[in-house]
C-alpha positions as CSV (number, residue, x, y, z in Angstrom):
1,M,-13.9,14.5,-11.0
2,E,-14.7,18.1,-11.8
3,E,-11.5,18.7,-13.8
4,P,-8.6,16.5,-15.0
5,S,-5.4,16.3,-13.1
6,K,-2.1,17.2,-14.8
7,I,-1.3,13.5,-15.7
8,Q,-4.8,13.1,-17.2
9,R,-4.5,16.3,-19.3
10,E,-1.1,15.1,-20.6
11,A,-1.8,11.4,-21.1
12,I,-5.4,11.0,-22.3
13,P,-5.0,12.9,-25.6
14,V,-1.9,10.9,-26.4
15,A,-3.6,7.6,-25.6
16,L,-6.6,8.5,-27.7
17,Q,-4.3,9.0,-30.7
18,G,-3.3,5.3,-30.3
19,K,0.3,5.9,-29.1
20,D,2.3,4.1,-26.4
21,I,2.9,6.1,-23.2
22,I,5.7,6.1,-20.6
23,G,4.2,8.1,-17.8
24,L,6.2,9.4,-14.8
25,A,3.8,10.6,-12.1
26,E,3.9,10.8,-8.4
27,T,1.6,9.0,-6.0
28,G,-1.9,10.4,-5.9
29,S,-1.8,12.1,-9.3
30,G,-4.8,10.4,-10.9
31,K,-2.9,7.9,-13.0
32,T,-5.7,5.3,-13.0
33,A,-8.2,7.5,-14.8
34,A,-5.4,8.6,-17.2
35,F,-5.2,5.0,-18.6
36,A,-8.7,3.8,-17.8
37,L,-10.7,6.4,-19.7
38,P,-8.9,5.9,-23.1
39,I,-9.2,2.1,-22.7
40,L,-12.9,2.4,-22.0
41,Q,-13.4,4.7,-25.0
42,A,-11.6,2.1,-27.2
43,L,-13.7,-0.7,-25.7
44,L,-16.9,1.2,-26.5
45,E,-15.8,1.5,-30.1
46,N,-14.6,-2.1,-30.4
47,P,-16.2,-4.3,-27.8
48,Q,-14.1,-7.4,-27.1
49,R,-13.4,-9.9,-24.3
50,Y,-9.9,-9.9,-22.8
51,F,-9.5,-6.4,-24.2
52,A,-7.0,-5.0,-21.7
53,L,-4.6,-6.3,-19.1
54,I,-3.4,-4.1,-16.1
55,L,-0.4,-5.5,-14.2
56,T,0.1,-4.2,-10.6
57,P,2.6,-4.9,-7.9
58,T,0.1,-5.6,-5.1
59,R,-3.3,-7.2,-4.5
60,E,-4.8,-4.1,-2.9
61,L,-3.9,-1.9,-5.8
62,A,-5.4,-4.4,-8.2
63,F,-8.8,-4.3,-6.4
64,Q,-8.7,-0.5,-6.2
65,I,-8.1,-0.2,-10.0
66,S,-10.9,-2.7,-10.7
67,E,-13.3,-0.5,-8.6
68,Q,-12.3,2.6,-10.6
69,F,-12.7,0.8,-13.9
70,E,-16.2,-0.5,-12.9
71,A,-17.2,3.0,-11.7
72,L,-16.0,4.8,-14.8
73,G,-17.3,2.1,-17.2
74,S,-20.7,1.4,-15.5
75,S,-22.7,3.0,-18.3
76,I,-21.2,0.6,-20.9
77,G,-21.4,-2.5,-18.7
78,V,-17.7,-3.2,-18.4
79,K,-16.8,-6.5,-16.8
80,C,-13.6,-6.7,-14.8
81,A,-11.7,-9.5,-13.1
82,V,-9.1,-9.3,-10.4
83,I,-6.5,-12.1,-10.6
84,V,-4.1,-12.0,-7.6
85,G,-2.4,-14.3,-5.2
86,G,-4.0,-15.3,-1.9
87,M,-7.2,-16.5,-3.6
88,D,-8.4,-19.8,-4.9
89,M,-7.0,-20.7,-8.4
90,M,-10.1,-22.8,-9.3
91,S,-12.5,-19.9,-8.5
92,Q,-10.4,-17.6,-10.5
93,A,-10.4,-20.0,-13.5
94,L,-14.2,-20.0,-13.5
95,I,-14.1,-16.1,-13.5
96,L,-11.6,-16.2,-16.5
97,A,-13.9,-18.6,-18.3
98,K,-16.5,-15.8,-18.4
99,K,-14.0,-13.8,-20.4
100,P,-14.2,-10.3,-18.8
101,H,-13.2,-7.2,-20.8
102,I,-10.6,-6.0,-18.3
103,L,-8.1,-8.1,-16.4
104,I,-6.3,-6.6,-13.4
105,A,-3.6,-8.9,-12.1
106,T,-0.3,-9.3,-10.2
107,P,2.3,-10.9,-12.5
108,G,2.9,-14.1,-10.6
109,R,-0.7,-15.2,-10.3
110,L,-1.5,-14.2,-13.9
111,L,1.5,-16.3,-15.2
112,D,0.2,-19.3,-13.1
113,H,-3.1,-19.1,-15.1
114,L,-1.4,-18.6,-18.4
115,E,0.6,-21.7,-17.8
116,N,-1.9,-23.9,-16.1
117,T,-5.5,-22.9,-16.8
118,K,-6.9,-24.7,-19.8
119,G,-8.3,-22.5,-22.6
120,F,-7.0,-19.2,-21.1
121,T,-5.1,-17.1,-23.5
122,L,-4.5,-13.4,-24.1
123,R,-3.6,-13.7,-27.8
124,A,-6.3,-11.1,-28.7
125,L,-5.3,-8.5,-26.1
126,K,-5.4,-4.9,-27.3
127,Y,-4.0,-3.0,-24.3
128,L,-1.3,-3.6,-21.7
129,V,-0.9,-1.3,-18.7
130,M,1.9,-1.7,-16.2
131,D,1.1,0.5,-13.2
132,E,3.7,1.2,-10.6
133,A,6.2,-0.4,-13.0
134,D,9.2,0.5,-10.9
135,R,7.7,-1.3,-7.9
136,I,6.7,-4.4,-10.0
137,L,10.4,-4.7,-11.0
138,N,11.7,-4.0,-7.5
139,M,9.6,-6.9,-6.2
140,D,11.6,-9.3,-8.6
141,F,8.7,-9.9,-11.0
142,E,11.1,-9.4,-14.0
143,V,11.0,-13.1,-15.1
144,E,7.2,-13.2,-14.9
145,V,6.8,-10.0,-16.8
146,D,9.2,-11.3,-19.6
147,K,7.2,-14.5,-19.9
148,I,3.9,-12.6,-20.0
149,L,5.2,-10.3,-22.8
150,K,6.1,-13.3,-24.9
151,V,2.5,-14.6,-24.9
152,I,0.6,-11.4,-25.7
153,P,0.3,-9.8,-29.1
154,R,3.1,-7.4,-30.3
155,D,0.4,-5.4,-32.1
156,R,-1.1,-3.7,-29.0
157,R,-1.0,-0.4,-27.2
158,T,1.2,-0.3,-24.0
159,F,1.0,2.2,-21.2
160,L,3.8,2.1,-18.6
161,F,3.4,4.2,-15.5
162,S,6.1,4.6,-12.9
163,A,6.9,7.0,-10.1
164,T,10.6,6.8,-10.9
165,M,12.7,6.1,-14.0
166,T,15.1,3.4,-12.9
167,K,17.5,1.4,-15.0
168,K,15.1,-1.6,-14.8
169,V,12.2,0.6,-16.0
170,K,14.3,1.9,-18.9
171,K,15.1,-1.7,-19.9
172,L,11.4,-2.6,-19.7
173,Q,10.5,0.4,-21.8
174,R,12.9,-0.6,-24.6
175,A,11.5,-4.2,-24.5
176,C,7.8,-3.5,-24.6
177,L,7.0,0.0,-25.9
178,Q,6.9,1.2,-29.5
179,E,7.9,4.8,-30.1
180,P,6.4,5.9,-26.8
181,V,5.4,9.4,-25.9
182,K,6.9,10.5,-22.5
183,V,4.5,12.2,-20.2
184,E,6.2,13.6,-17.0
185,V,4.3,15.3,-14.2
186,S,7.2,15.6,-11.7
187,T,10.8,15.9,-12.8
188,K,12.4,15.5,-9.4
189,Y,11.7,13.8,-6.0
190,Q,9.7,16.2,-4.0
191,T,7.0,16.4,-1.4
192,V,4.0,18.6,-1.7
193,E,4.0,22.1,-0.3
194,K,1.2,21.6,2.2
195,L,2.9,18.7,3.8
196,Q,4.6,19.6,7.2
197,Q,7.5,17.3,7.8
198,Y,9.3,16.7,11.1
199,Y,11.7,14.3,12.7
200,V,11.9,13.1,16.3
201,F,15.3,12.0,17.6
202,I,15.1,9.1,20.1
203,P,18.3,7.8,21.6
204,V,18.8,4.1,21.1
205,K,18.5,3.3,24.8
206,F,14.8,4.2,24.4
207,K,14.4,2.5,21.0
208,V,13.5,-1.0,22.2
209,S,11.4,-0.2,25.2
210,N,10.3,3.4,24.8
211,L,9.8,4.2,21.2
212,D,6.2,3.3,21.8
213,V,6.1,6.0,24.5
214,Y,6.9,8.7,22.0
215,L,4.4,7.2,19.5
216,V,1.6,7.3,22.0
217,H,2.5,10.8,23.2
218,I,2.2,12.0,19.6
219,L,-1.0,10.1,19.0
220,N,-2.5,11.7,22.1
221,E,-1.2,15.2,21.2
222,L,-2.7,15.0,17.7
223,A,-5.9,13.1,18.7
224,G,-8.8,13.5,16.4
225,N,-6.7,12.9,13.2
226,S,-6.4,9.8,11.1
227,F,-2.9,8.2,11.2
228,M,-0.8,5.8,9.0
229,I,2.1,4.4,10.9
230,F,4.8,2.6,8.9
231,C,6.8,-0.3,10.4
232,S,9.6,-2.3,8.7
233,T,8.3,-5.8,9.6
234,C,5.0,-7.6,9.6
235,N,5.5,-8.6,13.3
236,N,6.0,-5.0,14.4
237,T,2.7,-3.9,12.7
238,I,0.8,-6.6,14.7
239,R,2.7,-5.9,18.0
240,T,2.2,-2.1,17.7
241,A,-1.5,-2.5,16.8
242,L,-2.0,-4.8,19.8
243,M,-0.2,-2.4,22.1
244,L,-2.3,0.5,21.0
245,R,-5.5,-1.4,21.3
246,N,-4.5,-2.2,24.9
247,L,-4.5,1.5,25.5
248,G,-8.0,1.9,24.0
249,L,-6.8,3.3,20.6
250,T,-8.5,2.0,17.4
251,A,-5.6,0.6,15.5
252,V,-5.6,-2.0,12.7
253,P,-2.5,-3.6,11.0
254,L,-1.9,-4.1,7.2
255,H,0.9,-6.3,6.0
256,G,1.8,-8.9,3.4
257,Q,1.3,-12.0,5.5
258,M,-2.4,-11.3,6.0
259,S,-4.9,-13.2,3.9
260,Q,-6.5,-11.2,1.1
261,N,-9.8,-11.0,3.0
262,K,-8.2,-9.6,6.1
263,R,-6.2,-7.1,4.2
264,L,-9.3,-5.8,2.4
265,A,-11.2,-5.8,5.7
266,A,-8.4,-3.7,7.4
267,L,-8.5,-1.2,4.5
268,T,-12.3,-1.0,4.6
269,K,-12.3,-0.3,8.4
270,F,-9.8,2.5,8.0
271,K,-11.4,4.1,5.0
272,A,-14.8,4.0,6.7
273,K,-13.2,5.7,9.7
274,S,-14.2,3.0,12.2
275,R,-10.4,2.7,12.8
276,S,-8.4,5.9,13.1
277,I,-4.9,4.3,13.0
278,L,-3.6,2.0,10.1
279,I,-0.3,0.4,10.9
280,S,1.4,-0.8,7.8
281,T,4.4,-2.2,6.1
282,D,5.4,-0.6,2.8
283,V,2.9,-2.9,1.0
284,A,0.4,0.0,1.5
285,S,2.6,3.0,1.0
286,R,1.9,3.4,-2.7
287,G,-1.0,3.5,-5.1
288,L,-3.8,2.9,-2.6
289,D,-6.8,5.2,-2.5
290,I,-7.0,6.2,1.2
291,P,-8.2,9.8,1.0
292,H,-8.4,10.8,4.7
293,V,-4.9,10.4,6.1
294,D,-4.0,13.4,8.2
295,V,-0.7,12.3,9.7
296,V,2.0,9.8,8.6
297,I,4.4,8.5,11.2
298,N,7.6,6.6,10.1
299,F,7.9,4.4,13.2
300,D,10.8,2.7,11.4
301,I,12.8,4.9,9.1
302,P,12.7,3.5,5.5
303,T,15.9,1.9,4.3
304,H,15.4,3.2,0.8
305,S,15.1,7.0,0.8
306,K,12.7,7.0,-2.2
307,D,10.2,5.0,-0.1
308,Y,10.0,8.0,2.2
309,I,8.5,10.0,-0.7
310,H,5.9,7.3,-1.2
311,R,5.1,6.9,2.5
312,V,4.5,10.6,3.2
313,G,2.6,10.8,-0.1
314,R,-0.3,9.2,1.8
315,T,-1.1,12.5,3.4
316,A,-1.5,16.1,2.1
317,R,-3.3,14.8,-1.1
318,A,-5.6,16.7,-3.5
319,G,-4.7,20.1,-2.1
320,R,-5.2,19.3,1.6
321,S,-2.6,19.8,4.3
322,G,-1.0,17.0,6.3
323,Q,1.9,16.1,8.6
324,A,4.7,13.5,8.5
325,I,6.8,12.6,11.5
326,T,9.9,10.4,11.3
327,F,11.5,8.6,14.3
328,V,15.3,8.7,14.1
329,T,17.9,7.0,16.3
330,Q,21.6,7.6,16.3
331,Y,21.9,4.5,14.0
332,D,19.4,6.0,11.5
333,V,21.3,9.2,11.0
334,E,22.8,8.2,7.6
335,L,19.5,7.0,6.3
336,Y,17.9,10.2,7.5
337,Q,20.5,12.4,5.8
338,R,19.9,10.6,2.5
339,I,16.2,11.5,2.8
340,E,17.0,15.2,3.4
341,Q,19.4,15.1,0.4
342,L,16.7,13.5,-1.8
343,I,14.0,16.0,-0.9
344,G,16.4,19.0,-0.9
345,K,15.5,20.3,2.6
346,Q,16.3,20.0,6.2
347,L,13.4,18.9,8.4
348,P,12.6,20.7,11.7
349,L,12.6,18.8,15.0
350,Y,9.1,17.9,16.3
351,K,9.2,19.4,19.8
352,T,8.4,17.1,22.7
353,E,8.8,17.6,26.4
354,D,10.6,14.6,27.8
355,D,8.8,14.9,31.2
356,E,5.4,14.8,29.4
357,V,6.5,11.9,27.3
358,M,7.9,9.7,30.1
359,V,4.9,10.1,32.3
360,L,3.2,7.5,30.0
361,Q,6.0,5.0,30.6
362,E,4.4,2.8,33.2
363,R,1.0,2.5,31.5
364,I,2.7,1.7,28.1
365,A,5.0,-0.9,29.7
366,E,1.9,-2.8,30.9
367,A,0.3,-2.5,27.4
368,Q,3.6,-3.8,25.9
369,R,3.6,-6.8,28.3
370,I,0.1,-7.8,27.4
371,A,0.8,-7.4,23.7
372,K,3.8,-9.7,24.0
373,M,1.6,-12.4,25.6
374,E,-1.1,-11.9,22.9
375,M,1.6,-12.2,20.2
376,K,2.7,-15.5,21.7
377,D,-0.9,-16.7,21.9
378,I,-1.5,-15.8,18.3
379,T,1.7,-17.6,17.2
380,D,0.7,-20.7,19.2
381,K,-2.8,-20.8,17.5
382,K,-1.2,-20.5,14.1
383,G,1.1,-23.4,14.8
384,K,-1.9,-25.5,15.8
385,R,-3.8,-24.6,12.7
386,K,-0.9,-25.4,10.4
387,K,-0.7,-28.9,12.0
388,G,-4.5,-29.2,11.4
389,A,-6.5,-28.0,8.4
390,G,-4.4,-25.2,6.9
391,G,-6.0,-22.0,8.2
392,D,-5.5,-18.4,7.4
393,E,-2.2,-16.6,7.4
394,G,-3.8,-13.4,8.7
395,D,-2.8,-11.6,11.9
396,D,-5.7,-12.9,14.1
397,M,-6.1,-9.5,15.7
398,E,-9.7,-10.0,16.6
399,D,-8.9,-13.3,18.4
400,A,-6.5,-11.3,20.6
401,V,-9.5,-9.5,22.2
402,G,-10.5,-12.6,24.0
403,V,-6.9,-13.3,24.9
404,R,-6.6,-9.8,26.4
405,K,-9.6,-10.4,28.6
406,R,-8.1,-13.7,29.9
407,L,-4.7,-12.1,30.5
408,K,-6.2,-9.2,32.4
409,G,-8.2,-11.6,34.5
410,K,-5.1,-13.6,35.3
411,A,-3.3,-10.4,36.3
412,G,-5.6,-10.3,39.4
413,G,-6.3,-7.3,41.5
414,G,-4.5,-4.7,39.3
415,K,-6.3,-1.5,38.6
416,K,-7.7,-1.3,35.1
417,K,-6.0,1.6,33.4
418,K,-8.0,3.5,30.8
419,H,-6.4,5.4,28.1
420,K,-7.5,9.0,27.9
């Protein structure tokens, strides 16, 4: 960091004065440092275990915040612990027994430990941060948050950060903040100036079988960039990733049914640029530090127009340019119009030549066919594991490589088509 972002300039002086903060800031605005630096300063002045609790909506965001705390606090030896679902409770209990300075947690798993882990208490807590508070509440964590608030000290500092000021956030603000100072970076829903936004209209007769054709055409046309593709379901992220891999493209899925290790591995591959395409559900659309996204593609249009802002916010960050392309069918028109109304502009059509697009049809139909068989094979393997010794709820993408070889061998005699 060479100079502070706007949210950091506004929030840090207020936090250092010992005041509660309600911070409204868009994705990618530097919120983490805005609350981490004042907390680390206070910890330096008054070292104490279980000093601060940061609540987040997702596991990935929790690990990211922990990394930033450890980087910013390395000189003072700060100890952090991430307490999230998808990981072993007993191992986490051992980590909690070491009494770290900073806890970063999802509400559900933290409450599990508060209720069930012997000797674990947050009665001496000095700071509470709720990051992405609107999203925490949208994910139905209200009951857990209320229970957590009842077992931590009233005499504490509270920082509540949210991209939007919803009714639920206002209610939470009244319940847990004392005379807060409001810090607002963005007063309306907007997308950054350097983001080029387009839509592609695809008639529904093409939606089931040929939406993939438009996707691959655009990936080819914009080759050399890094992509985030948003799908509405976990299954569609896996299916799309398998289909693209069958065409020789380096795609990796990210969704909520993957184990924690596989989710982190997927993010690591994409951030390290060993995979150029990340196919995600909305679990990854906010808060995550993925700095090199060039193009966002909304394969499935978001049902909530505010999610559009968060999705396309993955690109054109920190002054860089980027593109966002949204696929629209005749059944998506109302959702699409809501997005245009929210952002206050009409989006131009992304121009495609139908002849150029449809020339890919035969090759992609074969990739879809193989992906469908791979999906069935993965589902069968999961079923067998569940009957056996538990197993992992991940997507088993790597297993599909062997499946693909067997399937192609069974196809017999067909020419091997290579994606260019």
